[in-house]
Backbone bond lengths (Angstrom), bond angles and torsions (degrees), N, CA, C in turn:
res aa  C-N    CA-C-N  psi(-1)  N-CA   C-N-CA  omega(-1)  CA-C   N-CA-C  phi
1 M - - - 1.423 - - 1.535 110.82 -
2 P 1.205 118.89 128.03 1.534 120.79 -174.71 1.470 104.85 -71.08
3 K 1.321 108.61 148.68 1.572 121.32 176.31 1.553 108.36 -73.81
4 R 1.298 117.48 133.46 1.446 121.24 173.04 1.558 112.46 -83.67
5 P 1.265 117.95 149.15 1.472 116.26 178.09 1.479 112.56 -68.80
6 F 1.366 117.02 146.48 1.451 120.24 -179.95 1.560 115.67 -51.31
7 A 1.332 112.31 -34.88 1.470 119.35 -177.42 1.525 112.01 -63.41
8 H 1.357 112.58 -39.28 1.467 116.50 176.09 1.604 112.89 -60.72
9 I 1.239 112.69 -43.19 1.472 121.25 178.43 1.414 107.03 -56.13
10 L 1.419 121.34 -54.43 1.406 124.09 -178.75 1.571 113.46 -56.66
11 A 1.251 116.46 -37.84 1.492 125.31 177.26 1.519 112.53 -58.14
12 W 1.391 109.54 -50.77 1.505 116.92 -178.97 1.545 108.23 -64.33
13 A 1.248 120.33 -45.06 1.509 126.96 178.27 1.502 108.42 -53.39
14 G 1.287 116.91 -52.13 1.486 121.29 -179.24 1.483 111.79 -55.38
15 A 1.375 114.66 -52.98 1.504 118.68 177.74 1.488 117.05 -52.55
16 L 1.449 109.49 -45.90 1.523 117.12 173.68 1.508 112.85 -56.81
17 G 1.276 116.28 -41.77 1.507 116.81 -176.09 1.542 110.83 -72.77
18 I 1.363 118.09 -30.32 1.448 111.94 173.49 1.439 118.88 -74.86
19 A 1.336 116.25 -29.14 1.513 122.74 169.52 1.420 111.20 -58.71
20 L 1.355 115.82 -51.50 1.473 119.25 178.85 1.511 116.24 -56.82
21 F 1.456 113.06 -41.59 1.417 115.81 179.82 1.450 112.98 -68.87
22 A 1.289 117.48 -33.64 1.563 121.45 178.01 1.517 110.65 -64.76
23 L 1.453 111.84 -40.25 1.615 114.71 -179.13 1.424 104.85 -71.19
24 A 1.335 130.32 -27.71 1.389 127.12 -173.89 1.524 113.43 -88.14
25 A 1.386 118.11 -11.68 1.493 120.29 -178.86 1.542 108.94 -68.61
26 P 1.391 121.08 142.73 1.432 123.94 178.44 1.539 112.78 -67.34
27 A 1.410 112.94 148.97 1.449 119.15 -176.79 1.624 111.43 -73.31
28 P 1.290 113.12 143.16 1.538 114.90 -176.47 1.537 111.69 -58.65
29 R 1.340 122.76 145.14 1.411 128.56 -179.04 1.549 110.16 -66.62
30 E 1.229 120.43 149.34 1.494 122.99 -179.48 1.403 112.63 -65.97
31 A 1.308 114.32 120.26 1.589 117.06 172.00 1.602 112.39 46.31
32 A 1.318 116.66 41.13 1.310 113.44 -175.05 1.534 117.34 -66.32
33 A 1.399 109.82 -29.36 1.430 118.30 -176.25 1.641 108.38 -86.94
34 S 1.254 117.04 3.23 1.534 122.95 -166.37 1.547 102.52 -89.58
35 T 1.293 124.29 -16.09 1.471 123.77 178.94 1.394 108.84 -128.32
36 A 1.391 114.10 161.34 1.485 116.90 -177.76 1.518 115.23 -75.61
37 F 1.346 112.56 -18.12 1.521 115.71 179.17 1.527 113.82 -131.45
38 G 1.334 112.08 25.15 1.499 112.20 174.53 1.544 117.93 68.44
39 F 1.430 113.58 23.05 1.428 118.86 -177.14 1.531 108.44 -99.51
40 T 1.348 120.35 107.09 1.474 118.13 -171.22 1.539 106.57 -100.08
41 P 1.350 110.91 169.25 1.470 118.87 177.45 1.557 110.97 -62.83
42 A 1.320 116.88 -37.41 1.512 120.18 171.70 1.469 111.92 -58.23
43 M 1.202 119.72 -46.21 1.523 121.41 179.96 1.478 109.90 -68.30
44 A 1.243 121.35 -36.10 1.445 122.76 175.40 1.459 110.81 -58.47
45 R 1.338 117.22 -56.77 1.467 119.66 -177.56 1.560 110.26 -61.69
46 A 1.265 117.35 -34.39 1.494 119.67 179.10 1.544 111.12 -65.23
47 S 1.382 115.09 -36.90 1.476 120.40 -172.90 1.597 105.39 -76.55
48 W 1.390 114.52 -42.23 1.485 116.65 -174.19 1.622 104.92 -128.71
49 P 1.304 114.69 92.50 1.521 116.89 -175.39 1.440 109.37 -58.20
50 G 1.329 124.23 -29.63 1.466 126.29 -173.65 1.565 110.02 -84.19
51 L 1.308 119.95 4.74 1.413 123.58 -178.96 1.500 112.45 -60.87
52 A 1.303 125.52 117.53 1.390 124.37 -179.29 1.512 114.86 -73.37
53 R 1.280 112.64 143.75 1.460 116.82 178.99 1.556 112.87 -65.66
54 G 1.307 115.44 147.16 1.481 120.40 -179.83 1.493 109.26 90.94
55 T 1.348 122.98 21.12 1.454 124.82 172.46 1.561 108.02 -83.31
56 T 1.350 108.36 -172.36 1.421 115.12 177.87 1.532 113.89 -59.75
57 F 1.337 117.55 -30.46 1.360 123.32 176.32 1.607 121.53 -81.20
58 D 1.326 111.17 -8.08 1.506 116.93 -172.95 1.479 106.10 -153.62
59 R 1.313 118.03 68.55 1.385 125.54 174.94 1.578 113.59 -97.28
60 S 1.277 113.74 108.14 1.469 116.66 -176.65 1.491 116.70 -107.54
61 W 1.417 111.52 16.76 1.587 114.87 174.79 1.447 103.26 -144.19
62 A 1.433 109.58 166.80 1.410 117.56 -177.51 1.491 109.00 -76.99
63 P 1.407 117.81 151.59 1.489 120.03 -177.89 1.556 110.69 -64.80
64 N 1.292 117.49 150.54 1.458 123.15 176.48 1.481 112.49 -82.41
65 P 1.257 121.66 107.78 1.530 120.50 -176.59 1.513 115.48 -64.82
66 E 1.311 114.70 -25.82 1.503 118.36 -176.81 1.545 108.35 -76.99
67 L 1.439 114.49 -38.00 1.444 118.00 178.20 1.548 111.79 -68.57
68 L 1.412 113.42 -38.99 1.380 114.07 177.54 1.548 117.48 -67.72
69 S 1.348 115.02 -33.80 1.501 119.37 177.25 1.512 108.68 -68.24
70 S 1.368 117.57 -35.23 1.479 116.10 -176.94 1.507 106.29 -71.46
71 R 1.287 120.77 -33.25 1.529 120.80 178.17 1.462 111.26 -66.97
72 L 1.405 115.37 -38.81 1.418 118.87 178.80 1.572 113.56 -64.56
73 D 1.290 117.34 -25.98 1.387 122.65 -177.16 1.534 111.31 -72.99
74 R 1.315 117.53 -20.60 1.513 124.54 -179.03 1.504 109.31 -123.08
75 P 1.309 123.13 57.49 1.448 121.24 -174.84 1.596 110.42 -65.32
76 V 1.310 113.46 147.89 1.449 118.64 171.19 1.562 109.34 -128.80
77 L 1.302 108.83 104.35 1.498 117.51 -171.83 1.507 111.66 -81.29
78 N 1.318 116.16 126.53 1.467 122.15 177.06 1.536 111.25 55.51
79 N 1.378 115.07 35.36 1.377 119.41 177.29 1.611 113.27 61.96
80 I 1.246 121.36 22.71 1.399 126.18 -177.52 1.542 103.01 -99.30
81 P 1.337 120.06 121.00 1.521 120.25 178.43 1.510 109.05 -61.74
82 M 1.369 111.98 141.90 1.418 119.61 177.59 1.626 107.80 -67.10
83 P 1.294 120.32 145.46 1.513 123.11 179.70 1.627 108.51 -60.58
84 I 1.256 114.01 141.98 1.483 122.67 179.27 1.461 105.79 -88.44
85 P 1.355 120.12 122.37 1.457 119.40 179.61 1.565 110.69 -62.82
86 A 1.377 110.86 144.03 1.524 115.49 177.60 1.518 109.51 -63.91
87 P 1.418 113.83 142.37 1.390 119.66 175.67 1.466 114.39 -58.16
88 T 1.291 119.00 148.83 1.510 122.54 177.93 1.545 104.72 -72.77
89 P 1.387 117.00 130.10 1.465 117.28 178.57 1.475 112.38 -62.47
90 V 1.302 112.50 146.11 1.425 116.18 178.18 1.565 114.08 -81.14
91 P 1.385 118.05 127.01 1.550 115.80 -175.22 1.497 108.81 -52.75
92 F 1.292 116.83 159.00 1.418 121.98 -179.49 1.567 112.43 -66.47
93 R 1.260 116.34 -29.51 1.421 123.06 -174.48 1.573 110.60 -63.80
94 F 1.502 112.43 -30.45 1.365 119.13 -174.78 1.492 113.66 -96.03
95 R 1.366 117.63 3.62 1.398 120.73 178.76 1.498 112.44 -88.36
96 P 1.367 118.68 156.45 1.469 121.45 -169.71 1.479 111.16 -65.14
97 Q 1.322 117.14 148.82 1.443 125.06 173.55 1.563 111.18 -127.24
98 N 1.278 113.51 145.67 1.482 115.73 177.99 1.571 105.53 -104.76
99 D 1.338 112.04 91.79 1.453 118.30 -178.45 1.569 113.32 -68.28
100 S 1.327 117.55 -8.22 1.473 114.28 174.64 1.530 113.27 -72.43
101 V 1.329 116.05 -12.46 1.485 119.43 178.58 1.517 109.40 -107.38
102 P 1.313 115.66 111.11 1.558 115.84 -178.65 1.528 105.40 -77.88
103 V 1.367 108.62 156.42 1.475 117.78 176.56 1.467 111.14 -116.65
104 V 1.380 117.84 128.53 1.397 126.64 -179.09 1.572 110.88 -89.84
105 I 1.285 115.27 107.86 1.527 116.36 172.27 1.467 110.34 -102.18
106 P 1.342 120.00 120.22 1.512 118.53 -171.29 1.456 111.07 -64.50
107 A 1.276 122.53 148.35 1.457 126.01 175.00 1.473 109.46 -127.63
108 G 1.237 120.27 143.50 1.435 125.71 179.53 1.481 113.90 -169.08
109 R 1.367 120.02 -176.73 1.347 125.10 -177.49 1.512 110.12 -122.08
110 A 1.324 117.88 133.00 1.510 120.82 176.54 1.589 107.69 -162.94
111 A 1.231 114.21 152.53 1.407 119.31 179.87 1.542 105.45 -62.74
112 P 1.357 116.56 136.85 1.548 121.18 -178.90 1.520 110.24 -80.16
113 V 1.324 116.72 56.42 1.386 121.00 179.58 1.598 107.42 -129.89
114 P 1.272 119.38 125.10 1.472 120.80 -178.05 1.570 110.73 -56.81
115 N 1.242 112.11 142.39 1.566 118.84 -179.54 1.542 103.82 -115.04
116 V 1.416 110.49 121.78 1.514 116.49 -172.12 1.536 104.41 -122.94
117 L 1.396 110.20 134.39 1.444 120.35 172.99 1.584 106.93 -74.56
118 P 1.318 115.34 156.96 1.426 117.75 -176.85 1.571 107.76 -76.67
119 G 1.395 111.56 159.60 1.506 114.03 -179.38 1.516 106.40 120.25
120 H 1.370 110.03 178.79 1.513 113.24 177.75 1.532 107.36 -153.45
121 S 1.353 111.76 150.67 1.399 116.14 171.74 1.580 109.65 -152.44
122 D 1.235 120.09 143.32 1.419 124.36 -179.34 1.496 114.17 -79.23
123 V 1.378 116.15 -9.41 1.517 120.95 -176.67 1.513 107.04 -105.35
124 L 1.329 113.09 130.54 1.516 117.95 171.50 1.523 108.59 -102.46
125 T 1.328 113.82 131.22 1.545 121.00 173.68 1.506 104.03 -116.89
126 L 1.343 116.12 113.29 1.422 120.14 -179.34 1.513 112.82 -91.62
127 T 1.268 117.86 127.07 1.528 121.94 -172.26 1.524 102.89 -124.27
128 F 1.320 114.52 149.98 1.529 120.69 179.99 1.478 110.58 -137.21
129 D 1.275 114.28 128.55 1.527 122.05 -171.87 1.431 111.04 -107.37
130 D 1.370 119.43 161.25 1.368 132.59 166.29 1.549 112.43 73.45
131 C 1.296 113.30 -121.86 1.483 119.41 -173.48 1.516 105.68 -160.35
132 G 1.350 115.73 -179.91 1.512 121.45 176.12 1.478 111.90 -166.89
133 S 1.219 118.30 -170.03 1.409 125.52 173.26 1.473 109.88 -75.71
134 P 1.365 120.56 160.28 1.500 122.12 176.51 1.451 111.13 -55.35
135 D 1.367 119.84 -41.24 1.524 121.96 178.49 1.480 114.35 -67.41
136 Q 1.246 117.43 -33.43 1.473 121.93 -179.19 1.558 106.98 -76.48
137 I 1.326 121.04 -37.09 1.467 120.16 178.67 1.521 109.79 -72.26
138 Q 1.409 113.69 -38.58 1.561 117.15 176.22 1.498 110.03 -55.97
139 A 1.468 115.55 -49.58 1.390 116.96 -175.37 1.525 113.84 -57.34
140 V 1.284 118.74 -40.13 1.480 124.81 179.91 1.460 109.02 -64.20
141 V 1.390 118.26 -52.32 1.440 120.36 179.32 1.486 114.17 -58.17
142 D 1.309 116.93 -40.56 1.439 120.48 -178.95 1.527 110.70 -67.88
143 A 1.316 117.23 -43.64 1.421 121.47 179.33 1.526 113.49 -60.06
144 L 1.360 117.75 -37.98 1.419 121.50 174.79 1.517 112.92 -66.42
145 A 1.341 117.06 -35.67 1.341 121.51 179.00 1.580 113.30 -66.19
146 E 1.391 112.60 -35.30 1.417 120.88 -177.53 1.467 109.73 -69.66
147 V 1.333 121.52 -35.85 1.504 123.19 -178.71 1.499 112.16 -99.43
148 H 1.334 117.75 11.30 1.462 125.49 -179.60 1.466 115.68 53.62
149 R 1.258 116.15 47.18 1.532 122.30 179.91 1.540 110.77 -116.66
150 H 1.310 114.02 152.27 1.485 118.82 169.58 1.527 111.12 -113.81
151 G 1.248 119.99 149.03 1.388 124.14 -175.70 1.544 113.79 -120.92
152 L 1.263 114.59 169.85 1.515 123.84 169.45 1.559 106.94 -107.89
153 F 1.279 113.37 121.55 1.413 123.21 -174.36 1.523 111.61 -108.93
154 F 1.307 115.76 102.96 1.478 121.20 179.39 1.513 105.95 -97.51
155 I 1.429 111.89 82.76 1.384 118.10 173.23 1.502 113.55 -93.69
156 T 1.310 116.04 154.88 1.471 122.29 179.69 1.598 107.58 -79.08
157 G 1.366 110.67 158.37 1.544 116.51 175.20 1.479 110.65 -62.37
158 Q 1.364 118.12 -32.19 1.414 120.19 178.41 1.650 110.57 -64.74
159 C 1.248 114.22 -37.96 1.515 121.05 -179.07 1.552 103.83 -66.22
160 R 1.316 118.48 -47.83 1.519 120.71 178.57 1.484 109.62 -57.89
161 D 1.296 123.15 -43.04 1.454 120.88 -174.12 1.573 110.69 -82.85
162 H 1.384 116.56 -22.07 1.395 114.15 175.30 1.539 113.65 -74.95
163 Y 1.344 114.52 -36.07 1.470 124.55 172.86 1.517 112.12 -105.74
164 P 1.222 124.88 86.06 1.561 127.07 -170.29 1.461 107.16 -61.60
165 W 1.318 121.73 -26.15 1.505 123.19 -172.98 1.605 110.47 -90.41
166 L 1.340 119.83 -7.77 1.448 119.89 -162.01 1.574 108.74 -75.09
167 V 1.262 118.44 -42.47 1.506 114.62 -176.08 1.588 109.95 -63.68
168 D 1.378 116.13 -47.70 1.455 116.02 -177.92 1.537 111.79 -66.48
169 T 1.320 120.72 -27.66 1.427 123.29 176.90 1.560 112.22 -68.38
170 L 1.378 114.90 -41.76 1.451 119.06 177.32 1.472 113.07 -68.80
171 L 1.363 118.53 -38.16 1.403 124.47 179.67 1.578 109.20 -65.81
172 A 1.295 117.56 -43.36 1.361 125.66 178.15 1.554 113.62 -58.38
173 A 1.347 111.76 -33.55 1.461 115.56 -179.50 1.575 110.32 -87.52
174 G 1.317 119.34 2.94 1.512 120.99 172.59 1.490 111.13 98.86
175 H 1.267 118.76 -0.13 1.515 122.29 -178.43 1.583 109.23 -79.27
176 L 1.364 113.75 161.74 1.458 120.10 169.68 1.465 108.68 -103.00
177 V 1.436 113.03 136.65 1.405 118.03 -178.79 1.544 107.59 -113.10
178 C 1.367 116.24 119.63 1.488 119.91 -166.40 1.510 108.83 -119.06
179 N 1.358 111.31 169.00 1.457 122.76 179.49 1.500 116.82 -76.07
180 H 1.322 114.83 126.83 1.592 119.38 174.88 1.611 106.15 -134.37
181 T 1.235 117.67 34.43 1.477 128.26 -176.69 1.611 111.86 63.88
182 Y 1.224 116.01 -173.06 1.495 118.36 -172.96 1.539 109.01 -91.08
183 S 1.404 116.30 -50.89 1.397 115.80 -170.61 1.560 114.97 -120.74
184 H 1.298 114.00 12.55 1.555 123.35 177.64 1.535 115.04 61.38
185 P 1.353 113.19 52.19 1.454 110.63 175.25 1.499 114.64 -97.24
186 D 1.337 119.33 172.74 1.464 123.03 177.01 1.553 108.05 -80.51
187 L 1.349 112.78 102.24 1.539 115.14 -170.44 1.482 112.17 -63.89
188 R 1.254 122.62 -22.36 1.484 129.56 179.17 1.505 109.44 -55.10
189 R 1.297 116.85 -32.68 1.489 124.01 -175.86 1.524 116.30 -91.01
190 L 1.375 113.98 1.48 1.474 117.65 -175.89 1.599 108.74 -112.63
191 S 1.341 111.05 158.93 1.443 117.67 175.92 1.524 111.06 -72.18
192 N 1.327 114.04 165.91 1.485 118.77 176.42 1.549 110.05 -51.52
193 A 1.402 114.49 -45.13 1.438 119.58 -175.88 1.526 111.07 -61.05
194 A 1.305 114.85 -41.79 1.442 120.27 -175.89 1.445 109.53 -71.92
195 I 1.416 120.53 -36.60 1.414 124.06 174.92 1.497 109.56 -59.59
196 R 1.308 114.32 -46.51 1.470 120.11 -178.88 1.599 110.99 -62.39
197 W 1.322 115.22 -38.47 1.437 114.73 177.10 1.537 115.02 -67.99
198 E 1.356 117.70 -41.09 1.446 121.90 175.81 1.545 111.94 -61.57
199 I 1.267 119.41 -43.16 1.484 119.93 -178.68 1.513 111.65 -71.12
200 G 1.442 112.53 -43.62 1.434 119.14 179.58 1.534 115.57 -63.26
201 H 1.342 113.44 -29.31 1.506 115.66 178.47 1.628 113.62 -95.30
202 G 1.370 110.20 2.40 1.429 113.35 170.51 1.444 116.34 -81.46
203 V 1.309 120.15 -169.49 1.441 127.19 -179.01 1.454 112.60 -69.03
204 L 1.235 121.13 118.70 1.492 125.24 174.12 1.523 106.04 -125.50
205 A 1.330 119.93 87.44 1.484 128.08 -170.18 1.575 109.24 -124.05
206 G 1.280 117.67 28.84 1.455 117.09 175.28 1.518 116.64 96.53
207 C 1.471 115.38 -9.82 1.513 118.81 -179.90 1.511 108.13 -78.08
208 P 1.243 121.33 138.51 1.553 122.07 -178.74 1.534 109.58 -83.07
209 Y 1.308 122.86 -6.48 1.429 121.68 -174.03 1.427 113.66 -103.91
210 F 1.374 111.89 156.77 1.468 126.92 -178.92 1.446 112.06 -133.10
211 R 1.285 126.20 127.69 1.466 126.77 176.55 1.453 110.10 -116.44
212 P 1.380 117.51 118.39 1.498 120.45 175.23 1.447 108.97 -65.26
213 P 1.342 116.05 141.33 1.515 119.49 176.82 1.441 109.44 -60.47
214 F 1.385 117.47 143.55 1.456 125.35 -177.74 1.538 114.59 62.16
215 G 1.349 113.46 2.45 1.549 116.69 -170.45 1.464 114.67 69.72
216 A 1.293 115.06 15.41 1.464 119.38 -179.04 1.496 112.91 -88.14
217 W 1.332 115.60 121.80 1.418 117.60 179.57 1.646 103.11 -161.39
218 D 1.291 113.90 171.98 1.434 118.26 -176.69 1.526 114.51 -106.61
219 G 1.357 114.26 36.62 1.498 118.60 176.26 1.481 116.02 88.56
220 P 1.268 117.14 169.50 1.513 125.47 -174.08 1.616 110.19 -69.81
221 R 1.233 116.94 -10.01 1.514 118.20 -179.38 1.519 108.89 -119.15
222 G 1.457 118.20 9.42 1.448 118.57 -173.81 1.559 108.76 -90.31
223 R 1.395 112.21 -174.54 1.473 121.50 -178.34 1.451 110.83 -62.42
224 V 1.335 121.77 -41.46 1.455 121.31 -175.56 1.560 113.34 -65.27
225 A 1.428 115.13 -43.98 1.430 115.85 175.31 1.497 111.63 -64.96
226 H 1.336 119.16 -35.22 1.425 118.86 -179.12 1.536 115.85 -66.94
227 V 1.295 113.37 -38.15 1.510 119.03 179.07 1.566 107.79 -70.43
228 A 1.250 117.14 -40.84 1.425 123.52 -179.07 1.607 107.57 -61.57
229 G 1.299 114.76 -41.24 1.394 118.11 177.51 1.494 116.02 -60.74
230 E 1.341 117.08 -29.76 1.498 125.88 174.40 1.571 109.14 -55.23
231 F 1.331 116.83 -30.91 1.496 120.50 -171.85 1.723 101.31 -102.99
232 G 1.282 116.81 10.79 1.449 116.10 -178.07 1.522 116.68 70.15
233 L 1.279 113.27 25.68 1.518 119.73 -177.26 1.532 109.61 -107.71
234 A 1.354 112.54 142.04 1.496 118.08 175.78 1.551 105.93 -113.64
235 P 1.460 118.92 135.21 1.408 117.78 -179.14 1.541 110.66 -69.58
236 L 1.324 112.23 144.36 1.458 121.43 179.27 1.495 110.10 -137.35
237 L 1.403 116.27 116.71 1.403 123.90 -178.16 1.492 109.24 -103.63
238 W 1.322 121.30 -135.73 1.496 119.35 -173.41 1.505 108.30 -153.40
239 D 1.420 110.26 166.46 1.466 120.67 174.76 1.507 109.79 -103.03
240 V 1.326 117.59 -33.17 1.485 121.28 -178.40 1.511 107.29 -125.36
241 D 1.403 112.86 119.01 1.485 119.61 169.85 1.595 106.33 -90.71
242 S 1.296 109.69 106.74 1.526 111.52 -177.70 1.515 117.96 -68.20
243 R 1.344 120.66 -17.40 1.388 126.36 176.86 1.663 104.63 62.20
244 D 1.198 121.59 28.69 1.464 127.73 -176.96 1.542 104.78 -64.09
245 W 1.292 114.94 -38.72 1.525 119.42 -175.68 1.545 109.62 -67.96
246 A 1.313 116.57 -23.16 1.440 119.81 -176.79 1.493 109.09 -96.56
247 G 1.330 119.92 7.81 1.438 119.88 178.08 1.534 119.32 93.58
248 A 1.412 117.09 14.61 1.420 117.75 -179.72 1.503 108.52 -63.06
249 P 1.369 118.90 141.19 1.464 123.40 178.92 1.558 108.54 -66.72
250 A 1.333 109.36 154.84 1.522 115.77 179.47 1.540 109.94 -62.25
251 T 1.363 118.93 -39.97 1.406 119.04 -178.64 1.474 116.01 -59.06
252 S 1.338 114.81 -39.55 1.482 122.03 -179.67 1.494 109.78 -69.77
253 I 1.349 117.27 -37.91 1.443 119.74 176.23 1.542 113.74 -61.51
254 A 1.360 111.06 -47.75 1.420 116.77 -174.69 1.565 110.57 -67.33
255 A 1.247 115.24 -38.93 1.556 119.41 175.48 1.438 115.11 -61.56
256 A 1.415 113.94 -47.16 1.500 116.91 175.04 1.559 116.06 -59.62
257 A 1.330 110.40 -41.66 1.499 116.18 -177.08 1.543 109.23 -65.89
258 R 1.393 119.16 -43.58 1.478 120.98 177.87 1.385 112.28 -63.31
259 A 1.368 118.25 -39.76 1.482 119.69 -175.11 1.521 111.61 -66.58
260 R 1.347 115.62 -37.39 1.437 118.60 -172.27 1.549 112.15 -99.94
261 G 1.375 114.32 -42.80 1.502 118.18 -174.18 1.499 111.42 72.44
262 G 1.325 117.32 -170.28 1.459 123.10 179.74 1.497 112.19 85.64
263 V 1.354 121.55 -150.32 1.359 132.29 -178.34 1.583 112.35 -76.97
264 V 1.236 125.96 114.17 1.348 126.75 -177.00 1.551 108.95 -105.33
265 L 1.390 117.45 124.22 1.464 122.71 179.21 1.509 109.98 -88.31
266 L 1.285 120.60 121.48 1.425 127.23 176.27 1.585 107.87 -133.30
267 H 1.341 114.86 172.56 1.436 118.73 -172.03 1.568 108.66 -135.79
268 L 1.348 116.15 141.90 1.464 115.93 174.07 1.453 116.94 -62.65
269 H 1.308 121.55 -18.96 1.414 128.40 -173.53 1.588 107.31 -104.09
270 G 1.325 119.64 7.67 1.515 115.82 -176.75 1.528 110.46 -78.22
271 A 1.384 110.53 149.80 1.503 116.18 -171.52 1.448 112.99 -66.27
272 S 1.394 119.28 -36.28 1.389 123.24 -172.79 1.604 113.32 -122.23
273 T 1.236 111.96 24.75 1.531 119.95 -176.23 1.543 111.23 -60.89
274 A 1.267 118.45 -52.52 1.421 123.33 -176.74 1.512 111.97 -63.80
275 E 1.323 121.49 -41.98 1.500 123.51 173.65 1.529 113.15 -63.09
276 A 1.387 113.44 -36.20 1.485 116.22 178.80 1.515 108.58 -67.35
277 I 1.224 121.28 -36.21 1.498 123.60 178.74 1.490 108.16 -60.30
278 R 1.332 119.65 -44.55 1.490 122.09 -177.77 1.546 110.11 -62.88
279 L 1.410 112.10 -42.39 1.456 115.54 -175.31 1.554 108.59 -70.44
280 M 1.303 122.50 -31.84 1.466 122.57 -178.98 1.471 108.86 -73.77
281 G 1.422 118.59 -29.96 1.416 122.01 171.31 1.559 111.37 76.68
């Protein structure tokens, strides 16, 4: 067998060494460059055996754009729940009524022209007597809200009992709810005990004022004022009688109220009461 040159032997040895080195080199890590920090799906499942497939570490399908858009419509920043919108108030006509309690709404005849006492005041105090239908009461309350005014509501005890929600609704809106007896009688014709019963069963909701029905009383030193004082109530009459209950137009009511000022007598059952409120502003 012929002898090979020494250079050939060195070449074969070098090739063999390179092959052995390549076989001994470690295998490349799985998808090391596929993540920013070298955390692979295999590593995730090894660390948390219960990790469900389809998570951030193992997504084998395209994102659902409809699902993503629905999530974006209801963002929750910093894990703070979004505020829940306030429920829409129930219209008065759909609120409960106690039909076992009848409501007396006074009826009478008078010229539909506002009656104004002499004098002048730059301040208007709007007061509302008696009771009305749910729509009439709603119209008054909404009109006051539109012109940013508060009123004194002299409702009867019957009205309070017929509409169990009314007093709380008016108080929540910032109005005062005052005493106008229970059934709207002429107190001058009653005994002291009967006057006491009427006032005591009327509305007592923190208002310091009392208004005798029809404005009928026997003066500041009479029996009516004395019994009202037992309940800590002071009689309050008016400067402008709007005659809204008799059909006075809203323009006449507003003009009289602006010309005179002071305490304006209105009614929850007046035909043009809500419009007069808007005109008075």
